[in-house]
MIKEMI-256028 format. One record per residue (C-alpha): residue number from 1; x, y negated, z. Coordinates in steps of 0.05 Angstrom, whole numbers, plus 5000, padded with zeros to 4 digits. Each point is the difference from the previous one (the first is absolute). Last residue first. Layout:
@i->NUM u->X v->Y w->Z
...
***
This chain:
@i->53 u->6312 v->8933 w->4113
@i->52 u->5004 v->4981 w->4927
@i->51 u->5069 v->4968 w->5007
@i->50 u->5030 v->5064 w->5027
@i->49 u->4975 v->5041 w->4940
@i->48 u->5026 v->4947 w->4952
@i->47 u->5068 v->5001 w->5032
@i->46 u->5004 v->5076 w->4997
@i->45 u->4979 v->4999 w->4927
@i->44 u->5050 v->4945 w->4983
@i->43 u->5058 v->5040 w->5027
@i->42 u->4976 v->5068 w->4972
@i->41 u->4985 v->4970 w->4932
@i->40 u->5067 v->4965 w->4997
@i->39 u->5037 v->5064 w->5018
@i->38 u->4959 v->5040 w->4949
@i->37 u->5014 v->4949 w->4945
@i->36 u->5074 v->4996 w->5017
@i->35 u->5006 v->5076 w->4998
@i->34 u->4963 v->5005 w->4934
@i->33 u->5044 v->4948 w->4968
@i->32 u->5062 v->5034 w->5027
@i->31 u->4976 v->5067 w->4974
@i->30 u->4986 v->4972 w->4931
@i->29 u->5069 v->4967 w->4998
@i->28 u->5034 v->5065 w->5018
@i->27 u->4959 v->5039 w->4949
@i->26 u->5018 v->4950 w->4946
@i->25 u->5074 v->5000 w->5017
@i->24 u->5002 v->5076 w->5000
@i->23 u->4963 v->5004 w->4933
@i->22 u->5049 v->4948 w->4970
@i->21 u->5060 v->5040 w->5026
@i->20 u->4972 v->5065 w->4971
@i->19 u->4988 v->4966 w->4933
@i->18 u->5070 v->4969 w->4998
@i->17 u->5033 v->5067 w->5016
@i->16 u->4959 v->5034 w->4946
@i->15 u->5018 v->4946 w->4949
@i->14 u->5073 v->5007 w->5018
@i->13 u->4997 v->5075 w->4988
@i->12 u->4964 v->4991 w->4934
@i->11 u->5051 v->4950 w->4971
@i->10 u->4982 v->4927 w->5005
@i->9 u->4975 v->4964 w->4938
@i->8 u->5039 v->4944 w->4967
@i->7 u->4988 v->5026 w->4929
@i->6 u->5068 v->5019 w->4974
@i->5 u->5042 v->4983 w->5062
@i->4 u->4970 v->5054 w->5043
@i->3 u->5004 v->4975 w->5071
@i->2 u->5034 v->5029 w->5060
@i->1 u->4984 v->4970 w->5067
***
């Protein structure tokens, strides 16, 4: 990545790329957490329903 040597900040294009990548990583992580939560709930929910009968 290109850095400005005067104050160590990234140029605007690099900041935009970094922000988009961070958003994509965050959304992917959130989706995975939600998917694991739903899968766990479905698996435990079905077992709980069978155990109650």
